[in-house]
mmCIF file as Biopython writes it, N, C-alpha, C and O atoms, coordinates in Angstrom:
data_model
#
loop_
_atom_site.group_PDB
_atom_site.id
_atom_site.type_symbol
_atom_site.label_atom_id
_atom_site.label_alt_id
_atom_site.label_comp_id
_atom_site.label_asym_id
_atom_site.label_entity_id
_atom_site.label_seq_id
_atom_site.pdbx_PDB_ins_code
_atom_site.Cartn_x
_atom_site.Cartn_y
_atom_site.Cartn_z
_atom_site.occupancy
_atom_site.B_iso_or_equiv
_atom_site.auth_seq_id
_atom_site.auth_asym_id
_atom_site.pdbx_PDB_model_num
ATOM 1   N N  . MET A ? 1  ? -106.722 73.795 -62.772  1.0 0.0 1  A 1 
ATOM 2   C CA . MET A ? 1  ? -106.548 73.229 -64.084  1.0 0.0 1  A 1 
ATOM 3   C C  . MET A ? 1  ? -105.062 73.308 -64.447  1.0 0.0 1  A 1 
ATOM 4   O O  . MET A ? 1  ? -104.403 74.314 -64.183  1.0 0.0 1  A 1 
ATOM 5   N N  . ASN A ? 2  ? -104.550 72.251 -65.047  1.0 0.0 2  A 1 
ATOM 6   C CA . ASN A ? 2  ? -103.163 72.199 -65.466  1.0 0.0 2  A 1 
ATOM 7   C C  . ASN A ? 2  ? -103.017 72.948 -66.794  1.0 0.0 2  A 1 
ATOM 8   O O  . ASN A ? 2  ? -103.448 72.464 -67.840  1.0 0.0 2  A 1 
ATOM 9   N N  . THR A ? 3  ? -102.416 74.110 -66.740  1.0 0.0 3  A 1 
ATOM 10  C CA . THR A ? 3  ? -102.337 74.935 -67.945  1.0 0.0 3  A 1 
ATOM 11  C C  . THR A ? 3  ? -101.358 74.382 -68.969  1.0 0.0 3  A 1 
ATOM 12  O O  . THR A ? 3  ? -101.545 74.588 -70.168  1.0 0.0 3  A 1 
ATOM 13  N N  . THR A ? 4  ? -100.325 73.688 -68.524  1.0 0.0 4  A 1 
ATOM 14  C CA . THR A ? 4  ? -99.357  73.133 -69.468  1.0 0.0 4  A 1 
ATOM 15  C C  . THR A ? 4  ? -100.014 72.086 -70.361  1.0 0.0 4  A 1 
ATOM 16  O O  . THR A ? 4  ? -99.825  72.096 -71.577  1.0 0.0 4  A 1 
ATOM 17  N N  . ALA A ? 5  ? -100.770 71.199 -69.769  1.0 0.0 5  A 1 
ATOM 18  C CA . ALA A ? 5  ? -101.456 70.166 -70.548  1.0 0.0 5  A 1 
ATOM 19  C C  . ALA A ? 5  ? -102.494 70.781 -71.475  1.0 0.0 5  A 1 
ATOM 20  O O  . ALA A ? 5  ? -102.678 70.314 -72.599  1.0 0.0 5  A 1 
ATOM 21  N N  . THR A ? 6  ? -103.165 71.813 -71.019  1.0 0.0 6  A 1 
ATOM 22  C CA . THR A ? 6  ? -104.159 72.492 -71.849  1.0 0.0 6  A 1 
ATOM 23  C C  . THR A ? 6  ? -103.511 73.155 -73.057  1.0 0.0 6  A 1 
ATOM 24  O O  . THR A ? 6  ? -104.019 73.049 -74.174  1.0 0.0 6  A 1 
ATOM 25  N N  . ILE A ? 7  ? -102.401 73.830 -72.840  1.0 0.0 7  A 1 
ATOM 26  C CA . ILE A ? 7  ? -101.701 74.496 -73.944  1.0 0.0 7  A 1 
ATOM 27  C C  . ILE A ? 7  ? -101.178 73.481 -74.946  1.0 0.0 7  A 1 
ATOM 28  O O  . ILE A ? 7  ? -101.259 73.710 -76.153  1.0 0.0 7  A 1 
ATOM 29  N N  . ILE A ? 8  ? -100.644 72.364 -74.468  1.0 0.0 8  A 1 
ATOM 30  C CA . ILE A ? 8  ? -100.156 71.311 -75.366  1.0 0.0 8  A 1 
ATOM 31  C C  . ILE A ? 8  ? -101.310 70.745 -76.186  1.0 0.0 8  A 1 
ATOM 32  O O  . ILE A ? 8  ? -101.148 70.510 -77.384  1.0 0.0 8  A 1 
ATOM 33  N N  . PHE A ? 9  ? -102.469 70.521 -75.570  1.0 0.0 9  A 1 
ATOM 34  C CA . PHE A ? 9  ? -103.623 70.008 -76.298  1.0 0.0 9  A 1 
ATOM 35  C C  . PHE A ? 9  ? -104.094 70.995 -77.355  1.0 0.0 9  A 1 
ATOM 36  O O  . PHE A ? 9  ? -104.416 70.597 -78.475  1.0 0.0 9  A 1 
ATOM 37  N N  . ILE A ? 10 ? -104.137 72.275 -77.012  1.0 0.0 10 A 1 
ATOM 38  C CA . ILE A ? 10 ? -104.587 73.292 -77.961  1.0 0.0 10 A 1 
ATOM 39  C C  . ILE A ? 10 ? -103.649 73.353 -79.164  1.0 0.0 10 A 1 
ATOM 40  O O  . ILE A ? 10 ? -104.107 73.420 -80.305  1.0 0.0 10 A 1 
ATOM 41  N N  . ILE A ? 11 ? -102.352 73.330 -78.918  1.0 0.0 11 A 1 
ATOM 42  C CA . ILE A ? 11 ? -101.382 73.348 -80.019  1.0 0.0 11 A 1 
ATOM 43  C C  . ILE A ? 11 ? -101.518 72.095 -80.875  1.0 0.0 11 A 1 
ATOM 44  O O  . ILE A ? 11 ? -101.474 72.176 -82.103  1.0 0.0 11 A 1 
ATOM 45  N N  . ALA A ? 12 ? -101.681 70.941 -80.239  1.0 0.0 12 A 1 
ATOM 46  C CA . ALA A ? 12 ? -101.823 69.688 -80.998  1.0 0.0 12 A 1 
ATOM 47  C C  . ALA A ? 12 ? -103.102 69.671 -81.825  1.0 0.0 12 A 1 
ATOM 48  O O  . ALA A ? 12 ? -103.097 69.192 -82.959  1.0 0.0 12 A 1 
ATOM 49  N N  . ALA A ? 13 ? -104.194 70.185 -81.274  1.0 0.0 13 A 1 
ATOM 50  C CA . ALA A ? 13 ? -105.462 70.196 -82.012  1.0 0.0 13 A 1 
ATOM 51  C C  . ALA A ? 13 ? -105.385 71.083 -83.244  1.0 0.0 13 A 1 
ATOM 52  O O  . ALA A ? 13 ? -105.817 70.685 -84.326  1.0 0.0 13 A 1 
ATOM 53  N N  . PHE A ? 14 ? -104.839 72.277 -83.086  1.0 0.0 14 A 1 
ATOM 54  C CA . PHE A ? 14 ? -104.736 73.173 -84.234  1.0 0.0 14 A 1 
ATOM 55  C C  . PHE A ? 14 ? -103.715 72.674 -85.250  1.0 0.0 14 A 1 
ATOM 56  O O  . PHE A ? 14 ? -103.887 72.881 -86.451  1.0 0.0 14 A 1 
ATOM 57  N N  . THR A ? 15 ? -102.663 72.024 -84.784  1.0 0.0 15 A 1 
ATOM 58  C CA . THR A ? 15 ? -101.684 71.449 -85.707  1.0 0.0 15 A 1 
ATOM 59  C C  . THR A ? 15 ? -102.305 70.305 -86.506  1.0 0.0 15 A 1 
ATOM 60  O O  . THR A ? 15 ? -102.074 70.195 -87.710  1.0 0.0 15 A 1 
ATOM 61  N N  . LEU A ? 16 ? -103.088 69.458 -85.849  1.0 0.0 16 A 1 
ATOM 62  C CA . LEU A ? 16 ? -103.772 68.378 -86.558  1.0 0.0 16 A 1 
ATOM 63  C C  . LEU A ? 16 ? -104.723 68.939 -87.601  1.0 0.0 16 A 1 
ATOM 64  O O  . LEU A ? 16 ? -104.794 68.423 -88.716  1.0 0.0 16 A 1 
ATOM 65  N N  . GLY A ? 17 ? -105.452 69.985 -87.253  1.0 0.0 17 A 1 
ATOM 66  C CA . GLY A ? 17 ? -106.349 70.612 -88.212  1.0 0.0 17 A 1 
ATOM 67  C C  . GLY A ? 17 ? -105.605 71.162 -89.415  1.0 0.0 17 A 1 
ATOM 68  O O  . GLY A ? 17 ? -106.062 71.018 -90.549  1.0 0.0 17 A 1 
ATOM 69  N N  . ALA A ? 18 ? -104.464 71.791 -89.177  1.0 0.0 18 A 1 
ATOM 70  C CA . ALA A ? 18 ? -103.671 72.344 -90.278  1.0 0.0 18 A 1 
ATOM 71  C C  . ALA A ? 18 ? -103.115 71.236 -91.167  1.0 0.0 18 A 1 
ATOM 72  O O  . ALA A ? 18 ? -103.105 71.366 -92.391  1.0 0.0 18 A 1 
ATOM 73  N N  . VAL A ? 19 ? -102.655 70.153 -90.557  1.0 0.0 19 A 1 
ATOM 74  C CA . VAL A ? 19 ? -102.119 69.039 -91.339  1.0 0.0 19 A 1 
ATOM 75  C C  . VAL A ? 19 ? -103.214 68.389 -92.177  1.0 0.0 19 A 1 
ATOM 76  O O  . VAL A ? 19 ? -102.980 68.031 -93.332  1.0 0.0 19 A 1 
ATOM 77  N N  . VAL A ? 20 ? -104.390 68.235 -91.612  1.0 0.0 20 A 1 
ATOM 78  C CA . VAL A ? 20 ? -105.501 67.630 -92.357  1.0 0.0 20 A 1 
ATOM 79  C C  . VAL A ? 20 ? -105.875 68.515 -93.547  1.0 0.0 20 A 1 
ATOM 80  O O  . VAL A ? 20 ? -106.150 68.007 -94.634  1.0 0.0 20 A 1 
ATOM 81  N N  . ILE A ? 21 ? -105.886 69.828 -93.346  1.0 0.0 21 A 1 
ATOM 82  C CA . ILE A ? 21 ? -106.232 70.727 -94.448  1.0 0.0 21 A 1 
ATOM 83  C C  . ILE A ? 21 ? -105.149 70.716 -95.522  1.0 0.0 21 A 1 
ATOM 84  O O  . ILE A ? 21 ? -105.460 70.662 -96.712  1.0 0.0 21 A 1 
ATOM 85  N N  . MET A ? 22 ? -103.876 70.768 -95.114  1.0 0.0 22 A 1 
ATOM 86  C CA . MET A ? 22 ? -102.797 70.847 -96.099  1.0 0.0 22 A 1 
ATOM 87  C C  . MET A ? 22 ? -102.567 69.533 -96.840  1.0 0.0 22 A 1 
ATOM 88  O O  . MET A ? 22 ? -102.166 69.544 -98.003  1.0 0.0 22 A 1 
ATOM 89  N N  . GLN A ? 23 ? -102.817 68.401 -96.180  1.0 0.0 23 A 1 
ATOM 90  C CA . GLN A ? 23 ? -102.521 67.099 -96.778  1.0 0.0 23 A 1 
ATOM 91  C C  . GLN A ? 23 ? -103.782 66.318 -97.121  1.0 0.0 23 A 1 
ATOM 92  O O  . GLN A ? 23 ? -103.747 65.088 -97.146  1.0 0.0 23 A 1 
ATOM 93  N N  . ARG A ? 24 ? -104.891 66.995 -97.384  1.0 0.0 24 A 1 
ATOM 94  C CA . ARG A ? 24 ? -106.153 66.292 -97.599  1.0 0.0 24 A 1 
ATOM 95  C C  . ARG A ? 24 ? -106.147 65.398 -98.833  1.0 0.0 24 A 1 
ATOM 96  O O  . ARG A ? 24 ? -106.910 64.434 -98.891  1.0 0.0 24 A 1 
ATOM 97  N N  . ASN A ? 25 ? -105.317 65.691 -99.809  1.0 0.0 25 A 1 
ATOM 98  C CA . ASN A ? 25 ? -105.286 64.854 -101.007 1.0 0.0 25 A 1 
ATOM 99  C C  . ASN A ? 25 ? -104.470 63.577 -100.802 1.0 0.0 25 A 1 
ATOM 100 O O  . ASN A ? 25 ? -104.675 62.595 -101.515 1.0 0.0 25 A 1 
ATOM 101 N N  . GLN A ? 26 ? -103.552 63.577 -99.840  1.0 0.0 26 A 1 
ATOM 102 C CA . GLN A ? 26 ? -102.747 62.390 -99.595  1.0 0.0 26 A 1 
ATOM 103 C C  . GLN A ? 26 ? -103.354 61.431 -98.569  1.0 0.0 26 A 1 
ATOM 104 O O  . GLN A ? 26 ? -102.882 60.303 -98.428  1.0 0.0 26 A 1 
ATOM 105 N N  . ILE A ? 27 ? -104.388 61.865 -97.853  1.0 0.0 27 A 1 
ATOM 106 C CA . ILE A ? 27 ? -105.036 60.993 -96.874  1.0 0.0 27 A 1 
ATOM 107 C C  . ILE A ? 27 ? -105.917 60.009 -97.634  1.0 0.0 27 A 1 
ATOM 108 O O  . ILE A ? 27 ? -106.700 60.424 -98.489  1.0 0.0 27 A 1 
ATOM 109 N N  . PRO A ? 28 ? -105.805 58.703 -97.339  1.0 0.0 28 A 1 
ATOM 110 C CA . PRO A ? 28 ? -106.637 57.723 -98.039  1.0 0.0 28 A 1 
ATOM 111 C C  . PRO A ? 28 ? -108.136 57.997 -97.825  1.0 0.0 28 A 1 
ATOM 112 O O  . PRO A ? 28 ? -108.545 58.537 -96.797  1.0 0.0 28 A 1 
ATOM 113 N N  . ASP A ? 29 ? -108.930 57.612 -98.819  1.0 0.0 29 A 1 
ATOM 114 C CA . ASP A ? 29 ? -110.370 57.876 -98.767  1.0 0.0 29 A 1 
ATOM 115 C C  . ASP A ? 29 ? -111.037 57.255 -97.549  1.0 0.0 29 A 1 
ATOM 116 O O  . ASP A ? 29 ? -111.964 57.839 -96.988  1.0 0.0 29 A 1 
ATOM 117 N N  . ARG A ? 30 ? -110.583 56.084 -97.136  1.0 0.0 30 A 1 
ATOM 118 C CA . ARG A ? 30 ? -111.212 55.397 -95.999  1.0 0.0 30 A 1 
ATOM 119 C C  . ARG A ? 30 ? -110.978 56.140 -94.695  1.0 0.0 30 A 1 
ATOM 120 O O  . ARG A ? 30 ? -111.794 56.038 -93.779  1.0 0.0 30 A 1 
ATOM 121 N N  . LEU A ? 31 ? -109.877 56.889 -94.587  1.0 0.0 31 A 1 
ATOM 122 C CA . LEU A ? 31 ? -109.546 57.583 -93.347  1.0 0.0 31 A 1 
ATOM 123 C C  . LEU A ? 31 ? -109.932 59.060 -93.352  1.0 0.0 31 A 1 
ATOM 124 O O  . LEU A ? 31 ? -109.997 59.683 -92.292  1.0 0.0 31 A 1 
ATOM 125 N N  . ARG A ? 32 ? -110.186 59.622 -94.523  1.0 0.0 32 A 1 
ATOM 126 C CA . ARG A ? 32 ? -110.359 61.066 -94.647  1.0 0.0 32 A 1 
ATOM 127 C C  . ARG A ? 32 ? -111.487 61.602 -93.772  1.0 0.0 32 A 1 
ATOM 128 O O  . ARG A ? 32 ? -111.301 62.589 -93.060  1.0 0.0 32 A 1 
ATOM 129 N N  . ARG A ? 33 ? -112.645 60.967 -93.818  1.0 0.0 33 A 1 
ATOM 130 C CA . ARG A ? 33 ? -113.788 61.472 -93.055  1.0 0.0 33 A 1 
ATOM 131 C C  . ARG A ? 33 ? -113.573 61.329 -91.548  1.0 0.0 33 A 1 
ATOM 132 O O  . ARG A ? 33 ? -113.886 62.250 -90.793  1.0 0.0 33 A 1 
ATOM 133 N N  . SER A ? 34 ? -113.048 60.196 -91.104  1.0 0.0 34 A 1 
ATOM 134 C CA . SER A ? 34 ? -112.864 59.999 -89.664  1.0 0.0 34 A 1 
ATOM 135 C C  . SER A ? 34 ? -111.779 60.911 -89.099  1.0 0.0 34 A 1 
ATOM 136 O O  . SER A ? 34 ? -111.910 61.401 -87.978  1.0 0.0 34 A 1 
ATOM 137 N N  . VAL A ? 35 ? -110.715 61.144 -89.854  1.0 0.0 35 A 1 
ATOM 138 C CA . VAL A ? 35 ? -109.667 62.055 -89.399  1.0 0.0 35 A 1 
ATOM 139 C C  . VAL A ? 35 ? -110.197 63.484 -89.354  1.0 0.0 35 A 1 
ATOM 140 O O  . VAL A ? 35 ? -109.874 64.235 -88.433  1.0 0.0 35 A 1 
ATOM 141 N N  . ALA A ? 36 ? -111.006 63.864 -90.334  1.0 0.0 36 A 1 
ATOM 142 C CA . ALA A ? 36 ? -111.579 65.208 -90.352  1.0 0.0 36 A 1 
ATOM 143 C C  . ALA A ? 36 ? -112.536 65.415 -89.181  1.0 0.0 36 A 1 
ATOM 144 O O  . ALA A ? 36 ? -112.525 66.474 -88.555  1.0 0.0 36 A 1 
ATOM 145 N N  . VAL A ? 37 ? -113.354 64.424 -88.883  1.0 0.0 37 A 1 
ATOM 146 C CA . VAL A ? 37 ? -114.284 64.535 -87.753  1.0 0.0 37 A 1 
ATOM 147 C C  . VAL A ? 37 ? -113.514 64.610 -86.435  1.0 0.0 37 A 1 
ATOM 148 O O  . VAL A ? 37 ? -113.869 65.399 -85.559  1.0 0.0 37 A 1 
ATOM 149 N N  . ALA A ? 38 ? -112.478 63.806 -86.285  1.0 0.0 38 A 1 
ATOM 150 C CA . ALA A ? 38 ? -111.657 63.850 -85.070  1.0 0.0 38 A 1 
ATOM 151 C C  . ALA A ? 38 ? -110.990 65.215 -84.918  1.0 0.0 38 A 1 
ATOM 152 O O  . ALA A ? 38 ? -110.918 65.748 -83.811  1.0 0.0 38 A 1 
ATOM 153 N N  . ALA A ? 39 ? -110.509 65.777 -86.008  1.0 0.0 39 A 1 
ATOM 154 C CA . ALA A ? 39 ? -109.876 67.094 -85.953  1.0 0.0 39 A 1 
ATOM 155 C C  . ALA A ? 39 ? -110.890 68.168 -85.577  1.0 0.0 39 A 1 
ATOM 156 O O  . ALA A ? 39 ? -110.575 69.065 -84.794  1.0 0.0 39 A 1 
ATOM 157 N N  . ILE A ? 40 ? -112.102 68.090 -86.125  1.0 0.0 40 A 1 
ATOM 158 C CA . ILE A ? 40 ? -113.136 69.076 -85.796  1.0 0.0 40 A 1 
ATOM 159 C C  . ILE A ? 40 ? -113.512 69.002 -84.321  1.0 0.0 40 A 1 
ATOM 160 O O  . ILE A ? 40 ? -113.670 70.033 -83.666  1.0 0.0 40 A 1 
ATOM 161 N N  . VAL A ? 41 ? -113.654 67.792 -83.798  1.0 0.0 41 A 1 
ATOM 162 C CA . VAL A ? 41 ? -113.998 67.625 -82.377  1.0 0.0 41 A 1 
ATOM 163 C C  . VAL A ? 41 ? -112.888 68.175 -81.490  1.0 0.0 41 A 1 
ATOM 164 O O  . VAL A ? 41 ? -113.160 68.857 -80.503  1.0 0.0 41 A 1 
ATOM 165 N N  . MET A ? 42 ? -111.638 67.879 -81.840  1.0 0.0 42 A 1 
ATOM 166 C CA . MET A ? 42 ? -110.514 68.366 -81.035  1.0 0.0 42 A 1 
ATOM 167 C C  . MET A ? 42 ? -110.403 69.886 -81.092  1.0 0.0 42 A 1 
ATOM 168 O O  . MET A ? 42 ? -110.113 70.517 -80.076  1.0 0.0 42 A 1 
ATOM 169 N N  . ILE A ? 43 ? -110.625 70.479 -82.252  1.0 0.0 43 A 1 
ATOM 170 C CA . ILE A ? 43 ? -110.552 71.937 -82.369  1.0 0.0 43 A 1 
ATOM 171 C C  . ILE A ? 43 ? -111.695 72.593 -81.596  1.0 0.0 43 A 1 
ATOM 172 O O  . ILE A ? 43 ? -111.496 73.629 -80.962  1.0 0.0 43 A 1 
ATOM 173 N N  . ALA A ? 44 ? -112.878 72.006 -81.640  1.0 0.0 44 A 1 
ATOM 174 C CA . ALA A ? 44 ? -114.008 72.546 -80.866  1.0 0.0 44 A 1 
ATOM 175 C C  . ALA A ? 44 ? -113.714 72.487 -79.368  1.0 0.0 44 A 1 
ATOM 176 O O  . ALA A ? 44 ? -114.006 73.435 -78.639  1.0 0.0 44 A 1 
ATOM 177 N N  . LEU A ? 45 ? -113.140 71.383 -78.914  1.0 0.0 45 A 1 
ATOM 178 C CA . LEU A ? 45 ? -112.772 71.268 -77.500  1.0 0.0 45 A 1 
ATOM 179 C C  . LEU A ? 45 ? -111.672 72.265 -77.148  1.0 0.0 45 A 1 
ATOM 180 O O  . LEU A ? 45 ? -111.679 72.825 -76.052  1.0 0.0 45 A 1 
ATOM 181 N N  . ALA A ? 46 ? -110.741 72.492 -78.048  1.0 0.0 46 A 1 
ATOM 182 C CA . ALA A ? 46 ? -109.677 73.474 -77.799  1.0 0.0 46 A 1 
ATOM 183 C C  . ALA A ? 46 ? -110.265 74.877 -77.664  1.0 0.0 46 A 1 
ATOM 184 O O  . ALA A ? 46 ? -109.862 75.631 -76.779  1.0 0.0 46 A 1 
ATOM 185 N N  . PHE A ? 47 ? -111.215 75.238 -78.533  1.0 0.0 47 A 1 
ATOM 186 C CA . PHE A ? 47 ? -111.875 76.540 -78.410  1.0 0.0 47 A 1 
ATOM 187 C C  . PHE A ? 47 ? -112.604 76.647 -77.074  1.0 0.0 47 A 1 
ATOM 188 O O  . PHE A ? 47 ? -112.547 77.688 -76.419  1.0 0.0 47 A 1 
ATOM 189 N N  . PHE A ? 48 ? -113.286 75.581 -76.667  1.0 0.0 48 A 1 
ATOM 190 C CA . PHE A ? 48 ? -113.971 75.593 -75.377  1.0 0.0 48 A 1 
ATOM 191 C C  . PHE A ? 48 ? -112.974 75.797 -74.235  1.0 0.0 48 A 1 
ATOM 192 O O  . PHE A ? 48 ? -113.239 76.567 -73.312  1.0 0.0 48 A 1 
ATOM 193 N N  . LEU A ? 49 ? -111.841 75.119 -74.293  1.0 0.0 49 A 1 
ATOM 194 C CA . LEU A ? 49 ? -110.837 75.269 -73.243  1.0 0.0 49 A 1 
ATOM 195 C C  . LEU A ? 49 ? -110.250 76.675 -73.215  1.0 0.0 49 A 1 
ATOM 196 O O  . LEU A ? 49 ? -109.944 77.193 -72.141  1.0 0.0 49 A 1 
ATOM 197 N N  . ILE A ? 50 ? -110.089 77.292 -74.368  1.0 0.0 50 A 1 
ATOM 198 C CA . ILE A ? 50 ? -109.592 78.670 -74.414  1.0 0.0 50 A 1 
ATOM 199 C C  . ILE A ? 50 ? -110.595 79.610 -73.763  1.0 0.0 50 A 1 
ATOM 200 O O  . ILE A ? 50 ? -110.225 80.453 -72.946  1.0 0.0 50 A 1 
ATOM 201 N N  . VAL A ? 51 ? -111.869 79.463 -74.128  1.0 0.0 51 A 1 
ATOM 202 C CA . VAL A ? 51 ? -112.909 80.333 -73.556  1.0 0.0 51 A 1 
ATOM 203 C C  . VAL A ? 51 ? -113.050 80.079 -72.064  1.0 0.0 51 A 1 
ATOM 204 O O  . VAL A ? 51 ? -113.210 81.027 -71.294  1.0 0.0 51 A 1 
ATOM 205 N N  . TYR A ? 52 ? -112.995 78.828 -71.640  1.0 0.0 52 A 1 
ATOM 206 C CA . TYR A ? 52 ? -113.114 78.498 -70.222  1.0 0.0 52 A 1 
ATOM 207 C C  . TYR A ? 52 ? -111.950 79.081 -69.427  1.0 0.0 52 A 1 
ATOM 208 O O  . TYR A ? 52 ? -112.152 79.618 -68.338  1.0 0.0 52 A 1 
ATOM 209 N N  . SER A ? 53 ? -110.739 78.980 -69.960  1.0 0.0 53 A 1 
ATOM 210 C CA . SER A ? 53 ? -109.595 79.493 -69.224  1.0 0.0 53 A 1 
ATOM 211 C C  . SER A ? 53 ? -109.643 81.014 -69.151  1.0 0.0 53 A 1 
ATOM 212 O O  . SER A ? 53 ? -109.244 81.589 -68.138  1.0 0.0 53 A 1 
ATOM 213 N N  . LEU A ? 54 ? -110.129 81.687 -70.214  1.0 0.0 54 A 1 
ATOM 214 C CA . LEU A ? 54 ? -110.269 83.134 -70.156  1.0 0.0 54 A 1 
ATOM 215 C C  . LEU A ? 54 ? -111.364 83.548 -69.184  1.0 0.0 54 A 1 
ATOM 216 O O  . LEU A ? 54 ? -111.224 84.556 -68.491  1.0 0.0 54 A 1 
ATOM 217 N N  . ALA A ? 55 ? -112.450 82.788 -69.122  1.0 0.0 55 A 1 
ATOM 218 C CA . ALA A ? 55 ? -113.554 83.115 -68.219  1.0 0.0 55 A 1 
ATOM 219 C C  . ALA A ? 55 ? -113.167 82.885 -66.756  1.0 0.0 55 A 1 
ATOM 220 O O  . ALA A ? 55 ? -113.587 83.636 -65.876  1.0 0.0 55 A 1 
ATOM 221 N N  . SER A ? 56 ? -112.373 81.856 -66.499  1.0 0.0 56 A 1 
ATOM 222 C CA . SER A ? 56 ? -112.006 81.550 -65.120  1.0 0.0 56 A 1 
ATOM 223 C C  . SER A ? 56 ? -110.780 82.345 -64.673  1.0 0.0 56 A 1 
ATOM 224 O O  . SER A ? 56 ? -110.398 82.273 -63.505  1.0 0.0 56 A 1 
ATOM 225 N N  . MET A ? 57 ? -110.165 83.094 -65.569  1.0 0.0 57 A 1 
ATOM 226 C CA . MET A ? 57 ? -108.984 83.878 -65.204  1.0 0.0 57 A 1 
ATOM 227 C C  . MET A ? 57 ? -109.329 84.991 -64.230  1.0 0.0 57 A 1 
ATOM 228 O O  . MET A ? 57 ? -108.515 85.345 -63.377  1.0 0.0 57 A 1 
ATOM 229 N N  . GLY A ? 58 ? -110.524 85.543 -64.350  1.0 0.0 58 A 1 
ATOM 230 C CA . GLY A ? 58 ? -110.900 86.660 -63.490  1.0 0.0 58 A 1 
ATOM 231 C C  . GLY A ? 58 ? -111.276 86.254 -62.085  1.0 0.0 58 A 1 
ATOM 232 O O  . GLY A ? 58 ? -111.251 87.086 -61.177  1.0 0.0 58 A 1 
ATOM 233 N N  . SER A ? 59 ? -111.624 84.995 -61.880  1.0 0.0 59 A 1 
ATOM 234 C CA . SER A ? 59 ? -112.071 84.610 -60.532  1.0 0.0 59 A 1 
ATOM 235 C C  . SER A ? 59 ? -111.016 83.869 -59.759  1.0 0.0 59 A 1 
ATOM 236 O O  . SER A ? 59 ? -111.248 83.483 -58.613  1.0 0.0 59 A 1 
#
């Protein structure tokens, strides 16, 4: 697994989540739900990648 790409994705996912939370009032109503769902999916995948990389570190 390419760890550099994984780390970049994890940082980008958490940054997107933080931006969505901090700027939720400035996001237009039409985009708010879809951006929030995309951020949740990316953060869930980032958590999975963190757990997977920790689990595969021992083998």
